[in-house]
N, C-alpha and C positions, 0 to 999 in steps of 0.2 A: 574701529577696534584697536585697542592698544597692543603693542608688540608683546610677545611672551617674554618672560624673564629667562635668564640663563638656567635657573633651577627647573622651570617648566619645560624648557627645551630638552635638557639632559635627563630629567627624571620622569617626564611624561611622554613627550613627543618622540624621542628616539626609541624608547622601549616599544611604543605603539608601532613605529615603523619597522622595528625588528620582528614584531609579531606578524604584521601585515606582509612584509617582504622577507620571509625567513631565509631566502637564498643569500641575502646580504650578510647575515650573521655567519653563514658558512663561508662566504667569500672572504670576509674580514678575518675570522678565526684568530683573533689576537686579543691581548690585553693592551688597552690604550688609556693613558692618563690625560685628562683635560685639566690644564692649569689656567684658570680664567682669572685675570687680574681685574681690579677695580672694586667699587663698593658692592656690586652684586656678584662678585666672583667667588671662587673657591676651587677646590680640587675634586674631580669626579673620576671614577674608573669605569670604563666600558670593557666588559668581558664577554667575548663571543667565542671563547674556546670551549671545546668539548660539548657543544650543544647549548651553551649558556647564551642568554640574550638579556643581559642585565647591565644596568647602569646604577652605580651607588656612590654616595658621597664619600670622599676620602680617597687616598691612594692605596690600592690593594694589589698585591701580586707584582710580578716583574713585568714592566711594560715593554712592548715591542717598540712603542713610540710614545713620546710625550708631546702633546700639542699645547702651545701657549698662545693665548689671545686675550685682548682686552674685552671686558664684558660687553660693551656697546658694539664693538666690531663683531663679536661672536653672534649676537642677536641679529645684526644686519646680515651676516652670512646665512644664518639659519632661516631668515625670512626673505632671502633673495634680494635684499637691498644692496648687497655688496658681493661681488663675484669672488669666490674662494681663491681662484687662481690669481686674480689681481691683488687680493689681500696678502697672499703668500709672497708674490713678487715685490710688494711694497714693504714687506717686513711686519705687517700687522698680524699675520698668521704664521707661527713658527712651528717647525717639526724637528724633533731631535730623537734619534737620528733621522735624517731624511730618507724615507722609503717611499719613492714615488708611486709604486704599485699600491701600497697600503693607503697612501694619501688619496689616491683616486677612488678607491673603494669607499673610504670614509666620506668623500664628497658626495657620493650617491646616497649615503645614509642621511647626510645633513640637508641635501637639496631636494 
C-alpha cells in the first residue's frame, strides 16, 4: 500500500483521529499552522479551540505554534517510519515558537 499524501494525512486522517479521540482536541486546544515544504506541500491550519476539530488548507487565525517540515519527512513521521523526536532533534521538524507541551500533544495526534 502506498504511503498517504500530506493532503490525505492533514485533511482526512487527522480529522478522523480528532473525532475518534475527542480528548486530544481538548488537550491541544490551539490553532497550529503546518507549513509543509516540497512538491506535495502547502500550508494547513489545525484548529481545536472552542470545541473545533478541523483542519483546513491555508493559514487561518493566530497560531500558537507553526510547524515546518518537508513533505517526505512529514509523511514518514505520520506513518511511523521516522520518529518525531528524532526528526525534531535533527532539524527536519521545526516548531516556532517551541512549546514542548503542545508539541507532545500534537505527537499523540500524528502517531
